[in-house]
Structures are given as structure tokens and as C-alpha cells.
C-alpha positions in Angstrom: 6.3 43.4 -15.3 8.5 40.3 -16.1 7.1 38.5 -12.9 3.6 39.3 -14.0 4.1 38.0 -17.6 5.7 34.8 -16.2 2.8 34.1 -14.0 0.4 34.8 -16.7 2.3 32.4 -18.9 2.0 29.7 -16.2 -1.6 30.3 -15.8 -2.3 30.0 -19.7 -0.3 26.7 -19.9 -2.4 25.2 -17.2 -5.9 26.5 -18.5 -6.3 23.7 -20.9 -6.0 20.8 -18.4 -8.0 22.7 -15.8 -10.7 23.9 -18.2 -11.2 20.3 -18.9 -11.3 19.2 -15.3 -13.7 22.1 -14.1 -16.8 20.2 -14.9 -15.7 17.4 -12.4 -13.8 19.4 -9.8 -16.8 21.2 -8.4 -19.4 18.4 -8.1 -19.4 15.2 -6.1 -17.5 12.3 -7.7 -18.8 8.6 -7.6 -22.4 9.7 -7.0 -24.8 7.0 -6.2 -27.1 6.1 -9.1 -30.8 7.0 -8.3 -31.8 3.4 -8.4 -29.5 2.5 -5.4 -31.1 2.3 -2.0 -30.5 5.1 0.5 -27.0 4.7 2.1 -26.0 6.1 5.5 -22.5 5.9 6.5 -20.5 7.3 9.5 -16.7 7.4 9.6 -16.1 7.8 13.4 -13.1 9.2 14.9 -11.1 9.8 11.9 -8.4 12.1 10.9 -9.7 14.6 8.2 -7.4 16.2 5.6 -9.6 18.9 3.7 -6.9 19.7 1.2 -5.2 22.3 3.4 -5.6 21.4 7.0 -5.4 18.2 9.2 -8.1 17.9 11.7 -7.9 15.1 14.3 -10.7 13.0 15.8 -13.6 13.9 13.6 -16.6 11.9 12.6 -18.0 12.3 9.1 -21.6 11.5 8.2 -22.3 10.5 4.6 -25.7 10.4 3.1 -26.0 8.7 -0.3 -22.5 9.5 -1.2 -22.4 13.1 -0.1 -21.0 14.7 3.0 -23.9 15.7 5.2 -22.4 16.4 8.7 -19.1 16.6 10.5 -18.9 16.2 14.3 -16.8 15.0 17.2 -15.3 11.6 17.8 -18.4 10.3 19.7 -21.0 11.3 17.1 -23.9 8.8 17.2 -26.3 8.3 14.2 -29.1 5.8 14.2 -29.2 3.2 11.6 -25.9 4.4 10.0 -23.1 2.0 8.9 -20.3 2.8 11.3 -16.7 2.8 9.9 -13.9 2.8 12.5 -11.7 5.6 11.6 -9.1 5.3 14.4 -5.6 5.6 13.0 -6.9 6.3 9.4 -7.1 9.5 7.3 -10.1 10.7 5.3 -9.2 13.0 2.4 -10.7 14.3 -0.8 -10.7 11.9 -3.8 -7.5 12.3 -6.0 -7.8 13.5 -9.6 -5.4 12.1 -12.1 -5.4 14.7 -14.9 -3.5 12.7 -17.5 -4.1 9.1 -18.0 -4.6 6.7 -21.0 -7.4 4.4 -20.0 -6.7 0.9 -21.3 -9.0 -1.4 -23.2 -10.3 -2.8 -19.9 -11.7 0.5 -18.7 -14.1 -0.9 -16.3 -11.4 -3.0 -14.4 -9.0 -0.1 -14.5 -11.5 2.3 -13.2 -12.4 0.1 -10.3 -8.8 -0.3 -9.4 -8.2 3.4 -9.5 -11.0 3.9 -7.2 -9.8 1.6 -4.8 -6.5 3.5 -4.5 -8.3 6.8 -3.8 -8.5 8.2 -7.5 -12.0 9.3 -7.9 -11.6 11.1 -11.1 -9.5 10.3 -14.2 -9.0 12.5 -17.4 -8.2 10.5 -20.4 -5.8 12.1 -22.8 -6.2 10.2 -26.2 -8.6 7.4 -27.3 -10.9 6.6 -30.2 -13.1 3.9 -31.7 -14.5 1.2 -29.5 -12.6 2.3 -26.4 -14.1 5.8 -26.7 -17.5 4.4 -26.8 -16.8 2.3 -23.8 -15.5 5.2 -21.7 -18.6 7.3 -22.7 -21.0 4.4 -21.7 -19.3 4.1 -18.3 -19.2 7.9 -17.9 -23.0 8.1 -18.5 -23.8 5.2 -16.1 -22.2 7.2 -13.3 -21.8 4.2 -11.1 -21.0 4.3 -7.5 -18.5 1.4 -7.8 -16.3 3.1 -10.5 -14.4 6.4 -10.5 -15.6 9.5 -12.5 -14.1 9.5 -16.0 -13.8 12.0 -18.8 -12.0 11.7 -22.2 -10.6 14.0 -24.8 -11.3 11.4 -27.6 -9.0 12.2 -30.5 -6.6 15.0 -30.0 -5.6 17.7 -32.4 -2.4 17.0 -34.2 -0.9 17.5 -37.6 -0.5 14.9 -40.3 2.4 12.7 -39.3 2.5 14.3 -35.7 2.3 12.5 -32.5 0.8 9.9 -31.9 0.6 8.8 -35.5 4.2 7.4 -35.3 3.1 4.8 -32.8 0.9 3.0 -35.4 -2.7 1.9 -35.1 -5.7 2.9 -37.2 -5.7 6.3 -39.1 -6.9 9.3 -37.0 -8.3 12.7 -37.8 -5.6 15.4 -38.3 -5.7 19.2 -38.8 -3.4 21.4 -40.9 -4.8 24.9 -41.1 -6.9 27.4 -39.3 -9.8 27.0 -41.6 -10.2 23.4 -40.5 -10.6 24.3 -36.8 -14.4 24.6 -36.4 -15.2 21.4 -38.3 -12.5 19.6 -36.3 -14.0 20.7 -33.0 -17.6 20.0 -34.0 -16.5 16.5 -35.1 -14.9 15.7 -31.9 -17.8 16.9 -29.9 -20.2 14.8 -31.8 -18.0 11.9 -31.0 -18.3 12.6 -27.3 -15.2 14.5 -26.5 -15.4 16.1 -23.1 -12.4 18.4 -24.0 -9.7 18.6 -26.8 -6.1 18.1 -26.3 -3.8 20.1 -28.7 -0.5 18.4 -29.4 2.2 20.9 -30.0 5.4 18.8 -29.4 7.8 17.7 -32.0 9.5 15.1 -29.8 12.8 16.9 -29.7 12.7 17.1 -26.0 11.8 13.6 -25.3 13.6 11.6 -27.9 13.3 8.3 -26.0 9.4 8.5 -26.2 9.1 9.8 -29.8 12.2 8.3 -31.4 15.0 10.2 -33.0 12.6 11.8 -35.8 11.4 15.3 -35.3 7.6 15.2 -35.8 5.3 17.8 -37.4 3.1 19.8 -35.1 0.0 21.9 -35.1 1.3 25.4 -36.1 0.5 28.6 -34.0 -2.2 29.9 -36.4 -4.1 26.6 -36.1 -3.7 26.5 -32.4 -5.2 29.9 -32.2 -8.1 29.0 -34.2 -8.8 26.0 -31.9 -8.4 28.1 -28.8 -8.1 31.9 -29.0 -5.6 33.6 -26.7 -4.9 37.2 -26.5 -2.3 39.1 -24.2 -2.5 43.0 -23.9 0.1 45.0 -22.0 -0.7 48.7 -21.1 1.2 51.1 -18.8 -1.2 50.0 -15.9 -2.0 46.4 -16.3 -1.5 43.1 -18.1 -4.6 41.4 -19.5 -4.8 37.9 -20.7 -7.8 36.3 -22.4 -8.3 32.6 -23.4 -11.4 31.5 -25.2 -12.8 28.4 -26.5 -15.8 27.6 -28.7 -17.0 24.4 -27.0 -20.2 23.8 -25.0 -19.6 26.0 -22.0 -19.7 25.0 -18.4 -22.6 22.9 -17.0 -25.5 25.1 -15.6 -24.8 26.1 -12.0 -21.2 25.5 -11.8 -20.1 29.0 -12.6 -22.4 30.3 -9.9 -21.0 27.9 -7.4 -17.4 28.9 -8.3 -18.2 32.6 -8.2 -19.8 32.3 -4.8 -17.0 30.2 -3.2 -14.1 32.3 -2.5 -12.1 29.7 -0.8 -8.8 28.1 -2.0 -8.5 24.8 -3.8 -7.4 23.2 -6.9 -8.0 23.8 -10.7 -9.5 27.2 -11.4 -9.7 28.0 -7.7 -6.0 27.6 -7.6 -5.6 29.8 -10.6 -7.8 32.4 -9.0 -5.8 32.2 -5.7 -2.5 32.7 -7.7 -3.9 35.7 -9.5 -5.2 37.3 -6.3 -1.6 37.0 -4.8 -0.6 39.8 -7.2 -4.0 41.8 -6.5 -5.2 40.6 -9.9 -8.7 39.8 -11.1 -9.8 36.3 -12.4 -13.1 36.3 -14.5 -15.0 33.7 -16.4 -17.7 34.2 -18.8 -19.6 31.1 -20.3 -22.7 30.0 -22.2 -23.7 27.4 -24.7 -21.2 28.8 -27.4 -18.1 28.5 -25.3 -16.1 30.0 -22.5 -13.7 32.9 -21.9 -11.3 33.2 -19.1 -9.9 36.7 -18.3 -7.0 37.5 -16.1 -6.1 41.2 -15.2 -3.0 41.9 -13.2 -1.9 45.5 -12.2 1.6 46.5 -12.9 3.8 48.3 -10.4 3.7 52.1 -10.8 
């Protein structure tokens, strides 16, 4: 049982980041805006890494930013812009799940895309920078990476990152404030919410020598509910939020795709290794992730 509980704890800790990332992991990144002309590209005779396997001497046809066909090294496609792939590797775009996008967001986004990072998740911003990130996010430009932001995170008065200076930020002190706090962040444009529960005692070089206040357990439970039940036959973990739910169609795509991968797919794969079940329920009022792991008899 100890092993099952340890695995569930790991899954729970990873849920917040991957719940945020789910909306971008299962749809194409860097999509071409609808006002751009039709683009047909052929990467010929390239080494392909699909996230698990390396496949030599493949040709990949891309139509308007989406993979349309994979063939052999001599694949011919009329009117396609041919990219010589010999000696090169084609791999899925990288996702950086914790960044702090700088003031020059557009320049930084273009630089990251050039380095193969097609999605970035910003982990604290507000004010004009938040507005800029949301503007670039809505434009969905082909020359920039896909970006999401948490806006202002949930922290206690005097908690991280208030010790770093800057303009005042909203804080939270008790469970009764949770719903208003979440509603205000969604209204500002937050794609997800980061809960800061670190008093700085572990990383003194970052936080300084002072131990900082943190969001207490009761308030964290109001922001994101988590419940663990242990019976003689199984361990059941449920994590619920009260956000906006997953975008339409993504859950169906996730449920119909039983393959391995990253994010929630990786969590589902880890649960299956111990003969468990991984379930998701979601609507416009929020999402529920349920993990059920049988115990040895």
C-alpha cells in the first residue's frame, strides 16, 4: 500500500502543472492564422523522433502547419516547399512548463520558437505584461510560440513573491476568499492558477533568510479540492477544481487515444502500470480527476 500511496502523491503533485498544460498538449501548436496563404512543406529524408521511437529516412508532409502524411525518403509532392532533412532530426515541439515571460514577450517568444520550444507556460505575471501575453495568445501567430499564463498566483500576505518588491498584488488568507479570488483571476485572463505553498526555508538563496508566510492547507483545499480514500481493496484519489473546464472535444480526443505520451497521458500510463484506472470528468463548472489503484490482496 505504501508504494501505491507514494505513486498517488506523485500524481497529485504533478496534476496542477499538467492540468494547466492539458489545453495545449493535445492540439497543434503554432497554428497558421486563417488569413495566411495555404502552405505546403515537405521535410524529405529526415530522422523522425515521435517522443518514444527514432525512425530513420522518413519524409513528412505538412499542410498549413499540420502533419498530413509520412512516407519514405523519396516521397514526391507537387508544389511543396522541400526541406532537405538529411542529417537532421524532426521531433515534437518542446513544452517549457515553468517560465517567467519577460517584458519583451514577443521577442522572447520568437527566440524560444527558434530553439524548438513551441509552448511556454508563464508562472506569474500581472499588469501590462499580462495584457500583452493575452494579446499574443489570442493572435495565435505562426511566427511565435504558443503561450499560456497563470496571471497572479495565490499567495498569502507577505508570501512569495511579495518580498521581491514591485506593485501590490492580490493575496488570499482564508477559504472563504477562494471563490472570489479564482473568479477575479479568470476575469483577468488567467489560463490556470499557481498556488504558492513554499516558505523559502528550503531555498534560502532565492527567498533570503526570512521564512515567509504561505497559503494554509484549508485555503489550498478551497482553491483545489483533493480527497484521498483508502479501503481494504483500493486507494482512490480525487482532485477537483472549479475553473472553466477543458475545451470542447479535448476530453473525447484524450479518451479515444490510448497511447503513451506526456502530461495527462503520462499520468494515465503510470496508473495503468499498477492496474489502476484514470478518469476525468469536466464541464463548464470545473474538472475532476479520479485515480483508483487496487491494493494487493
